[in-house]
Structure formats: structure tokens, C-alpha cells
All heavy atoms as TSV, in Angstrom:
chain	resi	resn	atom	element	x	y	z
A	1	MET	N	N	286.152	202.767	55.209
A	1	MET	CA	C	285.694	203.254	53.892
A	1	MET	C	C	286.600	202.730	52.807
A	1	MET	O	O	286.125	202.456	51.721
A	1	MET	CB	C	285.674	204.789	53.953
A	1	MET	CG	C	285.125	205.384	52.713
A	1	MET	SD	S	283.342	205.040	52.603
A	1	MET	CE	C	282.880	206.061	51.349
A	2	LYS	N	N	287.870	202.563	53.071
A	2	LYS	CA	C	288.799	202.120	52.058
A	2	LYS	C	C	288.460	200.660	51.641
A	2	LYS	O	O	288.623	200.347	50.457
A	2	LYS	CB	C	290.214	202.244	52.558
A	2	LYS	CG	C	291.256	202.023	51.517
A	2	LYS	CD	C	292.653	202.332	52.015
A	2	LYS	CE	C	293.647	202.308	50.904
A	2	LYS	NZ	N	294.980	202.635	51.362
A	3	SER	N	N	288.017	199.845	52.545
A	3	SER	CA	C	287.728	198.469	52.185
A	3	SER	C	C	286.491	198.367	51.313
A	3	SER	O	O	286.390	197.561	50.405
A	3	SER	CB	C	287.510	197.601	53.445
A	3	SER	OG	O	286.387	198.044	54.180
A	4	ARG	N	N	285.501	199.289	51.537
A	4	ARG	CA	C	284.342	199.315	50.667
A	4	ARG	C	C	284.715	199.760	49.229
A	4	ARG	O	O	284.196	199.185	48.280
A	4	ARG	CB	C	283.330	200.333	51.220
A	4	ARG	CG	C	282.670	199.862	52.459
A	4	ARG	CD	C	281.625	200.871	52.884
A	4	ARG	NE	N	281.112	200.526	54.222
A	4	ARG	CZ	C	280.275	201.291	54.891
A	4	ARG	NH1	N	279.830	202.403	54.350
A	4	ARG	NH2	N	279.821	200.906	56.051
A	5	THR	N	N	285.594	200.692	49.094
A	5	THR	CA	C	286.042	201.178	47.821
A	5	THR	C	C	286.770	200.017	47.097
A	5	THR	O	O	286.620	199.793	45.884
A	5	THR	CB	C	286.942	202.414	47.928
A	5	THR	OG1	O	286.263	203.394	48.681
A	5	THR	CG2	C	287.357	202.945	46.583
A	6	ARG	N	N	287.610	199.346	47.817
A	6	ARG	CA	C	288.357	198.211	47.238
A	6	ARG	C	C	287.449	197.095	46.779
A	6	ARG	O	O	287.580	196.508	45.714
A	6	ARG	CB	C	289.351	197.694	48.260
A	6	ARG	CG	C	290.222	196.581	47.777
A	6	ARG	CD	C	291.359	197.136	46.988
A	6	ARG	NE	N	292.273	196.078	46.617
A	6	ARG	CZ	C	293.018	196.115	45.604
A	6	ARG	NH1	N	293.016	197.184	44.816
A	6	ARG	NH2	N	293.794	195.134	45.287
A	7	TRP	N	N	286.413	196.778	47.620
A	7	TRP	CA	C	285.425	195.740	47.263
A	7	TRP	C	C	284.671	196.174	46.025
A	7	TRP	O	O	284.444	195.352	45.142
A	7	TRP	CB	C	284.501	195.555	48.441
A	7	TRP	CG	C	283.456	194.517	48.198
A	7	TRP	CD1	C	283.629	193.166	48.324
A	7	TRP	CD2	C	282.112	194.704	47.732
A	7	TRP	NE1	N	282.441	192.513	48.004
A	7	TRP	CE2	C	281.516	193.485	47.604
A	7	TRP	CE3	C	281.401	195.840	47.389
A	7	TRP	CZ2	C	280.211	193.290	47.168
A	7	TRP	CZ3	C	280.092	195.674	46.971
A	7	TRP	CH2	C	279.518	194.430	46.874
A	8	LEU	N	N	284.284	197.409	45.925
A	8	LEU	CA	C	283.576	197.885	44.771
A	8	LEU	C	C	284.400	197.799	43.492
A	8	LEU	O	O	283.968	197.430	42.439
A	8	LEU	CB	C	283.050	199.330	44.990
A	8	LEU	CG	C	282.202	199.957	43.884
A	8	LEU	CD1	C	280.939	199.196	43.695
A	8	LEU	CD2	C	281.922	201.408	44.256
A	9	ALA	N	N	285.677	198.170	43.616
A	9	ALA	CA	C	286.602	198.062	42.480
A	9	ALA	C	C	286.784	196.655	42.018
A	9	ALA	O	O	286.886	196.351	40.825
A	9	ALA	CB	C	287.930	198.727	42.840
A	10	LEU	N	N	286.811	195.718	42.980
A	10	LEU	CA	C	286.993	194.277	42.603
A	10	LEU	C	C	285.759	193.684	41.963
A	10	LEU	O	O	285.871	192.731	41.176
A	10	LEU	CB	C	287.388	193.489	43.834
A	10	LEU	CG	C	288.827	193.670	44.302
A	10	LEU	CD1	C	289.023	192.918	45.652
A	10	LEU	CD2	C	289.802	193.149	43.284
A	11	THR	N	N	284.599	194.221	42.247
A	11	THR	CA	C	283.374	193.671	41.641
A	11	THR	C	C	283.115	194.218	40.246
A	11	THR	O	O	282.353	193.594	39.514
A	11	THR	CB	C	282.139	193.981	42.513
A	11	THR	OG1	O	281.970	195.366	42.628
A	11	THR	CG2	C	282.210	193.336	43.862
A	12	ALA	N	N	283.746	195.286	39.827
A	12	ALA	CA	C	283.407	195.930	38.580
A	12	ALA	C	C	283.798	195.018	37.354
A	12	ALA	O	O	282.965	194.842	36.485
A	12	ALA	CB	C	284.142	197.282	38.431
A	13	SER	N	N	284.999	194.527	37.303
A	13	SER	CA	C	285.401	193.740	36.150
A	13	SER	C	C	284.587	192.467	35.935
A	13	SER	O	O	284.141	192.237	34.813
A	13	SER	CB	C	286.911	193.391	36.275
A	13	SER	OG	O	287.346	192.786	35.089
A	14	PRO	N	N	284.373	191.649	36.989
A	14	PRO	CA	C	283.525	190.443	36.743
A	14	PRO	C	C	282.097	190.809	36.361
A	14	PRO	O	O	281.491	190.127	35.533
A	14	PRO	CB	C	283.604	189.659	38.015
A	14	PRO	CG	C	284.713	190.233	38.787
A	14	PRO	CD	C	284.950	191.631	38.288
A	15	LEU	N	N	281.612	191.859	36.972
A	15	LEU	CA	C	280.228	192.251	36.667
A	15	LEU	C	C	280.067	192.680	35.215
A	15	LEU	O	O	279.155	192.302	34.516
A	15	LEU	CB	C	279.811	193.408	37.590
A	15	LEU	CG	C	278.371	193.913	37.374
A	15	LEU	CD1	C	277.412	192.816	37.774
A	15	LEU	CD2	C	278.150	195.115	38.251
A	16	PHE	N	N	281.025	193.507	34.732
A	16	PHE	CA	C	280.973	193.913	33.327
A	16	PHE	C	C	281.172	192.698	32.360
A	16	PHE	O	O	280.583	192.673	31.291
A	16	PHE	CB	C	281.987	194.999	33.036
A	16	PHE	CG	C	281.542	196.348	33.456
A	16	PHE	CD1	C	282.299	197.093	34.382
A	16	PHE	CD2	C	280.378	196.914	33.013
A	16	PHE	CE1	C	281.916	198.324	34.798
A	16	PHE	CE2	C	279.959	198.164	33.391
A	16	PHE	CZ	C	280.764	198.895	34.309
A	17	ALA	N	N	282.004	191.761	32.748
A	17	ALA	CA	C	282.206	190.546	31.952
A	17	ALA	C	C	280.901	189.739	31.830
A	17	ALA	O	O	280.526	189.251	30.726
A	17	ALA	CB	C	283.282	189.696	32.514
A	18	VAL	N	N	280.187	189.593	32.920
A	18	VAL	CA	C	278.907	188.864	32.922
A	18	VAL	C	C	277.891	189.662	32.097
A	18	VAL	O	O	277.137	189.037	31.272
A	18	VAL	CB	C	278.380	188.681	34.370
A	18	VAL	CG1	C	276.930	188.229	34.346
A	18	VAL	CG2	C	279.213	187.695	35.131
A	19	MET	N	N	277.842	190.936	32.197
A	19	MET	CA	C	276.962	191.756	31.395
A	19	MET	C	C	277.280	191.640	29.897
A	19	MET	O	O	276.353	191.626	29.077
A	19	MET	CB	C	276.968	193.218	31.871
A	19	MET	CG	C	276.352	193.349	33.234
A	19	MET	SD	S	276.623	194.993	33.957
A	19	MET	CE	C	275.758	196.067	32.879
A	20	ALA	N	N	278.568	191.536	29.547
A	20	ALA	CA	C	278.950	191.368	28.157
A	20	ALA	C	C	278.450	190.032	27.589
A	20	ALA	O	O	277.917	189.933	26.504
A	20	ALA	CB	C	280.437	191.447	27.990
A	21	VAL	N	N	278.598	188.965	28.389
A	21	VAL	CA	C	278.147	187.644	27.938
A	21	VAL	C	C	276.614	187.643	27.831
A	21	VAL	O	O	276.069	187.139	26.842
A	21	VAL	CB	C	278.597	186.563	28.925
A	21	VAL	CG1	C	277.908	185.243	28.672
A	21	VAL	CG2	C	280.103	186.403	28.854
A	22	LEU	N	N	275.934	188.251	28.787
A	22	LEU	CA	C	274.465	188.265	28.730
A	22	LEU	C	C	273.992	189.068	27.530
A	22	LEU	O	O	273.020	188.691	26.853
A	22	LEU	CB	C	273.876	188.827	30.012
A	22	LEU	CG	C	274.018	187.949	31.270
A	22	LEU	CD1	C	273.479	188.678	32.450
A	22	LEU	CD2	C	273.292	186.657	31.045
A	23	SER	N	N	274.608	190.186	27.227
A	23	SER	CA	C	274.135	190.986	26.121
A	23	SER	C	C	274.542	190.366	24.801
A	23	SER	O	O	273.893	190.584	23.732
A	23	SER	CB	C	274.722	192.433	26.196
A	23	SER	OG	O	276.128	192.408	26.039
A	24	ALA	N	N	275.604	189.511	24.752
A	24	ALA	CA	C	275.980	188.873	23.483
A	24	ALA	C	C	274.963	187.818	23.135
A	24	ALA	O	O	274.726	187.584	21.955
A	24	ALA	CB	C	277.364	188.226	23.651
A	25	PHE	N	N	274.359	187.168	24.095
A	25	PHE	CA	C	273.449	186.057	23.821
A	25	PHE	C	C	272.002	186.446	24.079
A	25	PHE	O	O	271.136	185.580	24.181
A	25	PHE	CB	C	273.833	184.825	24.617
A	25	PHE	CG	C	275.175	184.319	24.180
A	25	PHE	CD1	C	276.279	184.462	25.031
A	25	PHE	CD2	C	275.342	183.717	22.932
A	25	PHE	CE1	C	277.520	183.977	24.642
A	25	PHE	CE2	C	276.574	183.263	22.563
A	25	PHE	CZ	C	277.686	183.386	23.403
A	26	ASP	N	N	271.714	187.728	24.174
A	26	ASP	CA	C	270.324	188.200	24.381
A	26	ASP	C	C	269.557	188.003	23.068
A	26	ASP	O	O	269.912	188.511	22.014
A	26	ASP	CB	C	270.338	189.678	24.772
A	26	ASP	CG	C	268.974	190.213	25.047
A	26	ASP	OD1	O	268.062	189.373	25.347
A	26	ASP	OD2	O	268.806	191.422	25.060
A	27	PRO	N	N	268.487	187.224	23.129
A	27	PRO	CA	C	267.715	186.947	21.897
A	27	PRO	C	C	266.925	188.133	21.394
A	27	PRO	O	O	266.571	188.194	20.225
A	27	PRO	CB	C	266.746	185.804	22.278
A	27	PRO	CG	C	266.625	185.945	23.772
A	27	PRO	CD	C	267.924	186.501	24.250
A	28	HIS	N	N	266.691	189.109	22.238
A	28	HIS	CA	C	265.883	190.274	21.821
A	28	HIS	C	C	266.654	191.560	22.130
A	28	HIS	O	O	266.354	192.199	23.146
A	28	HIS	CB	C	264.560	190.287	22.532
A	28	HIS	CG	C	263.764	189.024	22.335
A	28	HIS	ND1	N	263.202	188.719	21.140
A	28	HIS	CD2	C	263.436	188.047	23.179
A	28	HIS	CE1	C	262.583	187.528	21.225
A	28	HIS	NE2	N	262.721	187.102	22.474
A	29	PRO	N	N	267.581	191.970	21.288
A	29	PRO	CA	C	268.303	193.211	21.583
A	29	PRO	C	C	267.336	194.419	21.427
A	29	PRO	O	O	266.321	194.306	20.701
A	29	PRO	CB	C	269.424	193.277	20.563
A	29	PRO	CG	C	268.969	192.407	19.487
A	29	PRO	CD	C	268.094	191.332	20.108
A	30	MET	N	N	267.644	195.485	22.071
A	30	MET	CA	C	266.777	196.661	22.001
A	30	MET	C	C	266.789	197.208	20.612
A	30	MET	O	O	267.844	197.330	19.979
A	30	MET	CB	C	267.260	197.718	22.993
A	30	MET	CG	C	267.057	197.360	24.437
A	30	MET	SD	S	267.709	198.578	25.577
A	30	MET	CE	C	266.953	200.068	24.992
A	31	ALA	N	N	265.630	197.512	20.079
A	31	ALA	CA	C	265.522	197.963	18.691
A	31	ALA	C	C	266.155	199.332	18.479
A	31	ALA	O	O	266.692	199.621	17.432
A	31	ALA	CB	C	264.055	198.038	18.305
A	32	LEU	N	N	266.226	200.153	19.544
A	32	LEU	CA	C	266.829	201.490	19.393
A	32	LEU	C	C	268.359	201.414	19.356
A	32	LEU	O	O	268.977	202.290	18.812
A	32	LEU	CB	C	266.372	202.381	20.584
A	32	LEU	CG	C	264.899	202.690	20.631
A	32	LEU	CD1	C	264.564	203.466	21.899
A	32	LEU	CD2	C	264.494	203.457	19.406
A	33	CYS	N	N	268.951	200.374	19.981
A	33	CYS	CA	C	270.383	200.307	20.095
A	33	CYS	C	C	271.009	199.455	19.019
A	33	CYS	O	O	272.243	199.460	18.876
A	33	CYS	CB	C	270.775	199.753	21.427
A	33	CYS	SG	S	270.291	200.831	22.793
A	34	SER	N	N	270.274	198.719	18.243
A	34	SER	CA	C	270.847	197.807	17.284
A	34	SER	C	C	270.367	198.210	15.896
A	34	SER	O	O	269.216	198.519	15.674
A	34	SER	CB	C	270.508	196.362	17.538
A	34	SER	OG	O	269.096	196.207	17.428
A	35	SER	N	N	271.293	198.204	14.904
A	35	SER	CA	C	270.922	198.600	13.542
A	35	SER	C	C	270.496	197.362	12.741
A	35	SER	O	O	269.418	197.357	12.179
A	35	SER	CB	C	272.075	199.261	12.908
A	35	SER	OG	O	273.225	198.424	12.904
A	36	SER	N	N	271.338	196.377	12.708
A	36	SER	CA	C	270.993	195.131	11.989
A	36	SER	C	C	271.836	194.022	12.516
A	36	SER	O	O	272.936	194.236	13.092
A	36	SER	CB	C	271.230	195.314	10.491
A	36	SER	OG	O	272.592	195.472	10.271
A	37	PRO	N	N	271.346	192.754	12.354
A	37	PRO	CA	C	272.190	191.681	12.852
A	37	PRO	C	C	273.492	191.559	12.070
A	37	PRO	O	O	273.527	191.676	10.883
A	37	PRO	CB	C	271.286	190.460	12.633
A	37	PRO	CG	C	270.099	190.884	11.911
A	37	PRO	CD	C	270.095	192.340	11.806
A	38	GLY	N	N	274.562	191.347	12.783
A	38	GLY	CA	C	275.865	191.258	12.150
A	38	GLY	C	C	276.448	189.820	12.235
A	38	GLY	O	O	275.735	188.872	12.583
A	39	MET	N	N	277.684	189.711	11.888
A	39	MET	CA	C	278.351	188.397	11.892
A	39	MET	C	C	278.705	187.958	13.259
A	39	MET	O	O	278.779	186.759	13.573
A	39	MET	CB	C	279.576	188.486	11.009
A	39	MET	CG	C	279.305	188.647	9.516
A	39	MET	SD	S	280.733	188.892	8.509
A	39	MET	CE	C	281.955	187.869	9.245
A	40	LEU	N	N	279.057	188.892	14.143
A	40	LEU	CA	C	279.461	188.556	15.497
A	40	LEU	C	C	278.251	188.403	16.397
A	40	LEU	O	O	277.221	188.993	16.238
A	40	LEU	CB	C	280.381	189.666	16.037
A	40	LEU	CG	C	281.644	189.924	15.249
A	40	LEU	CD1	C	282.383	191.093	15.804
A	40	LEU	CD2	C	282.545	188.711	15.270
A	41	PRO	N	N	278.419	187.511	17.454
A	41	PRO	CA	C	277.283	187.321	18.374
A	41	PRO	C	C	277.138	188.470	19.401
A	41	PRO	O	O	277.253	188.223	20.585
A	41	PRO	CB	C	277.612	185.981	19.025
A	41	PRO	CG	C	279.082	185.966	19.062
A	41	PRO	CD	C	279.519	186.632	17.775
A	42	GLY	N	N	277.100	189.651	18.940
A	42	GLY	CA	C	277.021	190.735	19.847
A	42	GLY	C	C	276.741	192.051	19.097
A	42	GLY	O	O	276.565	192.050	17.917
A	43	ASP	N	N	276.679	193.101	19.846
A	43	ASP	CA	C	276.467	194.407	19.268
A	43	ASP	C	C	277.343	195.453	19.957
A	43	ASP	O	O	278.295	195.082	20.608
A	43	ASP	CB	C	274.980	194.706	19.366
A	43	ASP	CG	C	274.442	194.744	20.778
A	43	ASP	OD1	O	275.237	194.465	21.697
A	43	ASP	OD2	O	273.276	195.043	20.996
A	44	GLY	N	N	276.957	196.656	19.884
A	44	GLY	CA	C	277.734	197.743	20.521
A	44	GLY	C	C	277.746	197.622	22.030
A	44	GLY	O	O	278.744	197.968	22.624
A	45	MET	N	N	276.691	197.182	22.618
A	45	MET	CA	C	276.634	197.034	24.064
A	45	MET	C	C	277.557	195.913	24.509
A	45	MET	O	O	278.248	196.072	25.567
A	45	MET	CB	C	275.200	196.756	24.525
A	45	MET	CG	C	274.222	197.856	24.289
A	45	MET	SD	S	274.716	199.375	25.110
A	45	MET	CE	C	274.408	199.008	26.833
A	46	THR	N	N	277.668	194.868	23.774
A	46	THR	CA	C	278.618	193.788	24.117
A	46	THR	C	C	280.037	194.291	24.099
A	46	THR	O	O	280.836	194.001	25.014
A	46	THR	CB	C	278.440	192.607	23.154
A	46	THR	OG1	O	277.095	192.167	23.156
A	46	THR	CG2	C	279.363	191.459	23.543
A	47	LEU	N	N	280.360	195.022	23.070
A	47	LEU	CA	C	281.709	195.606	22.958
A	47	LEU	C	C	281.943	196.584	24.099
A	47	LEU	O	O	283.022	196.549	24.722
A	47	LEU	CB	C	281.830	196.306	21.607
A	47	LEU	CG	C	283.185	196.985	21.391
A	47	LEU	CD1	C	284.313	195.978	21.336
A	47	LEU	CD2	C	283.139	197.752	20.058
A	48	MET	N	N	280.977	197.425	24.397
A	48	MET	CA	C	281.207	198.347	25.516
A	48	MET	C	C	281.404	197.670	26.843
A	48	MET	O	O	282.338	197.982	27.601
A	48	MET	CB	C	279.987	199.277	25.633
A	48	MET	CG	C	280.170	200.333	26.745
A	48	MET	SD	S	278.698	201.077	27.351
A	48	MET	CE	C	277.877	199.757	28.145
A	49	TYR	N	N	280.593	196.648	27.167
A	49	TYR	CA	C	280.774	195.890	28.416
A	49	TYR	C	C	282.109	195.170	28.469
A	49	TYR	O	O	282.751	195.060	29.502
A	49	TYR	CB	C	279.626	194.944	28.651
A	49	TYR	CG	C	278.278	195.604	29.001
A	49	TYR	CD1	C	277.130	195.145	28.423
A	49	TYR	CD2	C	278.217	196.660	29.855
A	49	TYR	CE1	C	275.903	195.714	28.713
A	49	TYR	CE2	C	277.049	197.249	30.161
A	49	TYR	CZ	C	275.912	196.796	29.578
A	49	TYR	OH	O	274.682	197.379	29.887
A	50	GLY	N	N	282.533	194.633	27.324
A	50	GLY	CA	C	283.805	193.939	27.260
A	50	GLY	C	C	284.978	194.908	27.509
A	50	GLY	O	O	285.909	194.608	28.238
A	51	LEU	N	N	284.877	196.090	26.934
A	51	LEU	CA	C	285.916	197.096	27.137
A	51	LEU	C	C	285.925	197.609	28.562
A	51	LEU	O	O	286.978	197.799	29.134
A	51	LEU	CB	C	285.773	198.242	26.151
A	51	LEU	CG	C	286.100	197.910	24.684
A	51	LEU	CD1	C	285.741	199.144	23.806
A	51	LEU	CD2	C	287.558	197.550	24.535
A	52	MET	N	N	284.758	197.770	29.128
A	52	MET	CA	C	284.688	198.224	30.516
A	52	MET	C	C	285.281	197.157	31.448
A	52	MET	O	O	285.937	197.493	32.426
A	52	MET	CB	C	283.255	198.551	30.956
A	52	MET	CG	C	282.686	199.789	30.287
A	52	MET	SD	S	283.612	201.232	30.643
A	52	MET	CE	C	283.228	201.468	32.369
A	53	SER	N	N	285.079	195.882	31.125
A	53	SER	CA	C	285.669	194.834	31.928
A	53	SER	C	C	287.174	194.860	31.854
A	53	SER	O	O	287.856	194.710	32.871
A	53	SER	CB	C	285.137	193.440	31.420
A	53	SER	OG	O	285.701	192.407	32.192
A	54	LEU	N	N	287.698	195.087	30.652
A	54	LEU	CA	C	289.149	195.168	30.502
A	54	LEU	C	C	289.690	196.448	31.200
A	54	LEU	O	O	290.784	196.389	31.728
A	54	LEU	CB	C	289.543	195.208	29.002
A	54	LEU	CG	C	289.351	193.898	28.256
A	54	LEU	CD1	C	289.644	194.091	26.739
A	54	LEU	CD2	C	290.260	192.833	28.843
A	55	PHE	N	N	288.941	197.519	31.154
A	55	PHE	CA	C	289.369	198.777	31.790
A	55	PHE	C	C	289.471	198.568	33.313
A	55	PHE	O	O	290.373	199.199	33.943
A	55	PHE	CB	C	288.337	199.859	31.468
A	55	PHE	CG	C	288.626	201.193	32.101
A	55	PHE	CD1	C	289.620	202.006	31.608
A	55	PHE	CD2	C	287.924	201.624	33.225
A	55	PHE	CE1	C	289.925	203.227	32.176
A	55	PHE	CE2	C	288.200	202.829	33.821
A	55	PHE	CZ	C	289.179	203.630	33.296
A	56	HIS	N	N	288.641	197.777	33.885
A	56	HIS	CA	C	288.644	197.547	35.342
A	56	HIS	C	C	289.514	196.358	35.764
A	56	HIS	O	O	289.644	196.058	36.939
A	56	HIS	CB	C	287.235	197.414	35.899
A	56	HIS	CG	C	286.439	198.628	35.842
A	56	HIS	ND1	N	286.594	199.650	36.741
A	56	HIS	CD2	C	285.493	199.080	35.007
A	56	HIS	CE1	C	285.770	200.662	36.498
A	56	HIS	NE2	N	285.121	200.327	35.408
A	57	LEU	N	N	290.132	195.700	34.800
A	57	LEU	CA	C	290.985	194.518	35.122
A	57	LEU	C	C	292.195	194.850	35.912
A	57	LEU	O	O	292.671	194.015	36.672
A	57	LEU	CB	C	291.296	193.798	33.796
A	57	LEU	CG	C	291.961	192.478	33.941
A	57	LEU	CD1	C	291.008	191.482	34.659
A	57	LEU	CD2	C	292.320	191.936	32.528
A	58	PRO	N	N	292.877	195.980	35.714
A	58	PRO	CA	C	294.115	196.266	36.506
A	58	PRO	C	C	293.936	196.137	38.036
A	58	PRO	O	O	294.920	195.828	38.729
A	58	PRO	CB	C	294.494	197.698	36.128
A	58	PRO	CG	C	293.932	197.838	34.753
A	58	PRO	CD	C	292.664	197.011	34.739
A	59	VAL	N	N	292.754	196.371	38.550
A	59	VAL	CA	C	292.567	196.201	40.018
A	59	VAL	C	C	292.811	194.754	40.387
A	59	VAL	O	O	293.475	194.431	41.393
A	59	VAL	CB	C	291.153	196.645	40.385
A	59	VAL	CG1	C	290.893	196.405	41.850
A	59	VAL	CG2	C	290.937	198.086	40.025
A	60	TRP	N	N	292.319	193.827	39.548
A	60	TRP	CA	C	292.542	192.384	39.814
A	60	TRP	C	C	294.025	192.032	39.655
A	60	TRP	O	O	294.560	191.255	40.422
A	60	TRP	CB	C	291.713	191.530	38.874
A	60	TRP	CG	C	290.304	191.411	39.315
A	60	TRP	CD1	C	289.239	192.180	38.972
A	60	TRP	CD2	C	289.805	190.462	40.267
A	60	TRP	NE1	N	288.111	191.755	39.602
A	60	TRP	CE2	C	288.411	190.708	40.415
A	60	TRP	CE3	C	290.367	189.422	40.994
A	60	TRP	CZ2	C	287.644	189.929	41.253
A	60	TRP	CZ3	C	289.571	188.676	41.835
A	60	TRP	CH2	C	288.241	188.922	41.925
A	61	LEU	N	N	294.664	192.573	38.666
A	61	LEU	CA	C	296.079	192.290	38.426
A	61	LEU	C	C	296.928	192.835	39.587
A	61	LEU	O	O	297.880	192.187	40.012
A	61	LEU	CB	C	296.532	192.873	37.118
A	61	LEU	CG	C	295.810	192.284	35.838
A	61	LEU	CD1	C	296.293	193.039	34.589
A	61	LEU	CD2	C	296.107	190.792	35.728
A	62	ASP	N	N	296.589	194.025	40.071
A	62	ASP	CA	C	297.291	194.577	41.194
A	62	ASP	C	C	297.077	193.712	42.450
A	62	ASP	O	O	298.022	193.453	43.177
A	62	ASP	CB	C	296.794	195.975	41.443
A	62	ASP	CG	C	297.549	196.696	42.543
A	62	ASP	OD1	O	298.771	196.552	42.612
A	62	ASP	OD2	O	296.891	197.367	43.372
A	63	SER	N	N	295.889	193.252	42.628
A	63	SER	CA	C	295.576	192.383	43.765
A	63	SER	C	C	296.313	191.062	43.728
A	63	SER	O	O	296.796	190.575	44.685
A	63	SER	CB	C	294.090	192.161	43.864
A	63	SER	OG	O	293.728	191.349	44.964
A	64	ALA	N	N	296.406	190.481	42.519
A	64	ALA	CA	C	297.130	189.207	42.325
A	64	ALA	C	C	298.622	189.417	42.490
A	64	ALA	O	O	299.332	188.504	42.975
A	64	ALA	CB	C	296.804	188.624	40.963
A	65	GLY	N	N	299.107	190.582	42.103
A	65	GLY	CA	C	300.517	190.876	42.235
A	65	GLY	C	C	300.996	191.021	43.690
A	65	GLY	O	O	302.149	190.730	44.055
A	66	ARG	N	N	300.055	191.442	44.529
A	66	ARG	CA	C	300.403	191.637	45.930
A	66	ARG	C	C	300.452	190.314	46.681
A	66	ARG	O	O	301.016	190.203	47.743
A	66	ARG	CB	C	299.380	192.592	46.617
A	66	ARG	CG	C	299.527	193.981	46.160
A	66	ARG	CD	C	298.510	194.867	46.879
A	66	ARG	NE	N	298.549	196.202	46.343
A	66	ARG	CZ	C	297.795	197.159	46.752
A	66	ARG	NH1	N	296.935	196.953	47.693
A	66	ARG	NH2	N	297.880	198.365	46.184
A	67	GLY	N	N	299.762	189.347	46.084
A	67	GLY	CA	C	299.824	187.933	46.699
A	67	GLY	C	C	298.777	187.765	47.682
A	67	GLY	O	O	298.472	187.068	48.463
């Protein structure tokens, strides 16, 4: 069970990073979630996915530190 949890933790950061990139370049953002086009190539969802990717990054850093 511990290896499954570790595997799931390792997949979170790259998955959120991919979701951030996809939402940043989505040509049709959801009308309910976006107010108006801004200067940055993203919206609130892009920011959220980017922050979630950073939040889950320590698992990768811990894994890299162990060698």
C-alpha cells in the first residue's frame, strides 16, 4: 500500500503542471470561470494548477535527495 501512495504522490506534480499548460493555451476557456481576457496567457485555473504543482513538488525534491 505504501508504494501505491508514493506513486500517487509522484504523479501529482507533473500532472498539475501539464494541466496548467493545457489550461493556459486553451482557446475556449469556460465562460463561467473567466471574466475577461487578460495580459497573461492564462486565467485563474492556470494559476491554481501551477500552485498545486508547486505544492506537490517537495515529494520530487525528497525523492531526488535520497538518490
